[in-house]
C-alpha positions as CSV (number, residue, x, y, z in Angstrom):
1,M,8.3,-34.9,62.3
2,N,10.1,-32.8,64.6
3,T,13.3,-33.5,62.9
4,V,11.8,-32.1,59.6
5,L,10.5,-29.0,61.7
6,K,13.4,-28.3,63.0
7,T,15.1,-28.4,59.8
8,I,12.6,-26.6,58.0
9,K,13.4,-23.9,61.1
10,F,17.2,-24.0,60.7
11,A,17.1,-24.0,57.0
12,T,14.3,-20.6,57.0
13,A,17.1,-19.1,59.6
14,G,20.1,-20.0,57.3
15,L,18.0,-17.7,54.5
16,L,17.2,-14.5,56.4
17,A,20.7,-14.9,57.6
18,A,21.9,-15.1,54.0
19,A,19.3,-12.3,53.2
20,T,20.9,-10.1,55.9
21,I,24.5,-10.8,55.0
22,S,23.4,-9.9,51.1
23,T,21.7,-6.7,52.0
24,A,24.7,-5.4,54.4
25,S,26.9,-6.1,51.6
26,L,25.0,-4.4,49.2
27,A,25.0,-1.1,51.7
28,D,28.7,-0.8,51.0
29,I,28.7,-0.7,47.2
30,L,27.5,1.8,45.1
31,L,27.1,2.3,41.3
32,V,28.3,4.9,39.2
33,D,27.7,4.7,35.2
34,D,30.4,5.9,33.9
35,E,29.4,6.2,30.0
36,R,26.4,8.9,31.7
37,V,29.3,11.0,33.5
38,E,31.0,11.1,30.2
39,R,27.9,12.5,28.6
40,E,26.7,14.9,31.3
41,A,29.4,16.0,33.5
42,A,30.4,19.7,32.7
43,A,34.4,18.7,32.5
44,Y,33.6,16.5,29.7
45,K,31.3,18.6,27.9
46,D,33.8,21.4,28.0
47,F,36.8,19.4,26.8
48,N,34.2,18.4,24.0
49,L,33.6,21.9,23.4
50,Q,37.1,23.1,23.3
51,T,38.3,20.5,20.8
52,T,35.5,20.6,18.5
53,Q,37.6,21.8,15.6
54,I,40.8,19.5,16.2
55,R,37.9,16.3,16.3
56,E,36.9,17.3,13.0
57,S,39.9,17.7,11.4
58,I,40.7,13.9,12.3
59,L,37.3,12.7,11.6
60,A,37.7,14.7,7.9
61,L,41.5,13.5,7.2
62,R,40.1,10.0,8.5
63,N,37.3,9.8,6.0
64,R,39.5,11.5,3.2
65,L,42.5,8.6,3.5
66,A,40.3,5.6,4.2
67,R,39.4,3.2,2.0
68,G,36.5,4.4,-0.1
69,G,37.6,8.3,0.6
70,T,38.0,11.1,-1.4
71,F,41.7,10.6,-2.1
72,E,41.2,7.0,-3.6
73,Q,38.5,8.1,-5.6
74,A,41.2,11.0,-6.5
75,L,43.2,8.4,-7.3
76,A,40.6,6.0,-9.3
77,D,39.9,9.1,-11.4
78,F,43.8,9.8,-12.0
79,S,44.1,6.2,-13.2
80,N,41.3,6.2,-15.6
81,R,42.4,9.7,-17.1
82,Q,45.8,8.3,-18.0
83,K,44.6,5.0,-19.3
84,A,42.1,7.3,-21.5
85,A,44.6,9.2,-22.4
86,F,47.3,6.5,-24.0
87,D,44.0,4.9,-25.5
88,D,43.4,7.6,-27.4
89,L,47.0,8.2,-28.4
90,E,47.6,4.7,-29.5
91,K,44.2,5.2,-31.6
92,R,46.0,8.0,-33.3
93,K,49.1,6.6,-33.6
94,S,48.7,5.8,-37.3
95,L,47.4,9.2,-38.3
96,I,49.7,11.3,-36.6
97,G,52.9,9.1,-37.8
98,N,55.6,7.5,-35.5
99,D,57.4,10.5,-34.4
100,A,54.7,12.6,-33.1
101,Y,53.0,9.5,-31.3
102,Q,56.8,9.0,-29.2
103,A,57.0,12.8,-28.7
104,E,53.3,12.9,-27.5
105,F,54.0,10.1,-25.7
106,A,56.9,11.4,-23.8
107,Q,55.0,14.3,-22.9
108,K,52.0,12.9,-21.6
109,E,53.9,10.0,-19.6
110,A,55.9,13.1,-17.9
111,E,53.0,14.7,-17.2
112,Y,51.3,11.5,-15.5
113,Q,54.3,11.0,-13.5
114,A,54.4,14.7,-12.1
115,E,50.7,14.6,-11.3
116,G,50.7,10.8,-9.7
117,A,54.1,12.1,-7.8
118,N,51.6,15.4,-6.2
119,L,49.5,12.9,-5.4
120,Q,51.6,10.7,-3.4
121,R,53.0,13.7,-1.7
122,S,49.7,14.7,-0.9
123,Y,48.7,11.3,0.3
124,Q,52.1,11.4,2.6
125,N,51.8,15.2,3.9
126,E,48.0,14.6,5.0
127,T,48.8,11.0,6.6
128,E,51.7,12.6,8.4
129,Q,49.1,15.3,9.5
130,L,46.5,12.8,10.6
131,Q,49.0,11.4,12.9
132,R,50.3,14.3,14.1
133,L,46.3,15.4,15.0
134,E,46.1,12.3,16.9
135,L,48.9,12.5,18.7
136,V,47.6,16.2,20.0
137,F,44.2,15.0,20.7
138,D,45.8,11.5,22.4
139,R,47.7,14.5,24.7
140,L,44.8,16.8,25.2
141,R,42.7,13.7,26.8
142,Q,45.4,12.9,28.9
143,E,45.6,16.2,30.0
144,A,42.2,16.6,30.9
145,Q,41.6,13.0,31.9
146,T,44.4,14.2,34.9
147,Q,42.2,16.8,35.9
148,V,39.1,15.1,36.0
149,E,40.7,12.1,37.6
150,R,42.2,14.4,40.7
151,A,38.6,16.3,40.6
152,R,37.2,12.7,41.2
153,Q,38.8,11.8,44.5
154,P,37.0,14.1,46.5
155,V,33.7,13.3,44.9
156,I,34.3,9.5,45.8
157,R,35.4,10.3,49.4
158,N,32.1,12.8,50.1
159,I,29.6,10.1,48.3
160,L,31.1,7.2,50.5
161,K,30.8,9.2,53.7
162,D,27.5,10.4,53.4
163,R,26.3,7.1,51.9
164,S,28.2,4.8,55.0
165,A,29.6,3.0,51.8
166,K,33.0,1.4,51.5
167,I,33.1,1.3,47.5
168,I,31.7,2.6,44.5
169,M,32.0,0.5,41.1
170,R,31.6,1.3,37.7
171,K,28.0,-0.2,36.7
172,R,29.3,-1.4,33.4
173,L,30.9,-4.0,35.5
174,V,27.9,-5.1,37.2
175,M,25.6,-7.6,35.5
176,G,22.6,-6.6,37.5
177,S,21.8,-4.3,40.7
178,A,19.0,-3.4,43.6
179,S,17.5,0.0,43.6
180,G,18.9,2.6,45.1
181,L,22.5,1.9,44.5
182,D,22.9,3.9,41.6
183,V,24.7,7.4,42.6
184,T,25.5,8.7,39.2
185,T,23.2,11.7,39.6
186,E,24.7,12.7,42.6
187,F,28.5,12.1,41.6
188,I,28.0,14.4,38.4
189,E,26.4,17.1,40.3
190,Q,29.6,16.9,42.5
191,L,32.2,16.6,40.1
192,D,30.4,20.2,38.2
193,V,31.1,21.7,41.4
194,E,34.7,20.7,42.0
195,L,35.6,20.5,38.4
196,P,33.4,23.2,36.1
197,A,35.7,23.1,33.5
198,V,39.0,21.9,32.4
199,T,42.2,23.9,31.3
200,L,43.9,22.4,28.2
201,A,47.3,24.1,28.5
202,L,48.5,22.2,25.2
203,L,45.8,23.7,23.5
204,Q,46.4,27.0,24.6
205,Q,50.2,26.9,23.6
206,Q,49.0,25.9,19.7
207,Q,46.7,28.3,19.6
208,Q,49.4,31.4,20.7
209,Q,51.9,29.6,18.4
210,P,50.4,30.9,15.0
211,A,50.1,34.4,16.3
212,A,53.4,34.8,17.5
213,E,54.6,33.2,14.4
214,G,52.6,35.5,12.5
215,A,53.1,38.7,14.4
216,T,55.8,41.5,12.8
217,P,58.8,42.8,14.5
218,E,57.0,45.8,15.4
219,Q,54.1,43.9,16.8
220,G,56.5,42.2,19.0
221,G,57.2,39.1,16.9
222,N,61.1,39.4,16.7
């Protein structure tokens, strides 16, 4: 009986010790919801505001060029019109005679070849435009992310110091957590103070280029 009691006593002591260690470990770890930071932090909002036009242009081009988009519909319409025109010509062949048929056939063939080439050029131009816009947007995002990362470092140090913690983890990497570990609100507030807006030099350069190209010599464009 005494042995059993001693066993229970030691087991209870072990559980309490484990709980104490776990609590101490948890106190060293803080969590930040990165998705919420990207939705609510001023720097991210400012980036989205400054890049609204380019993002809308990318979306419009993707929708136009995608399967089922307006460009594919234009190709389908072109193909249907071409088939209908030659079918009609074939039906009239016996009425208009072979010479007139050959002449009209050659004319329509040339017209549709030119229209098809124009459509292909339009598709190629829009594809290249989309690639350029996506490249510019990626560079803008990298430019903004560099500034955000630079601003995050003092925020992380401040929070770790204030909370006497050792590490801040992304919340999405954690399966579950105890209450009081999430410091997202505090993180956003401090990040807003550290970086209320981002400076997109690449975007500013692009906005200035059209103005410079359109300036007359009298306006300083020479």
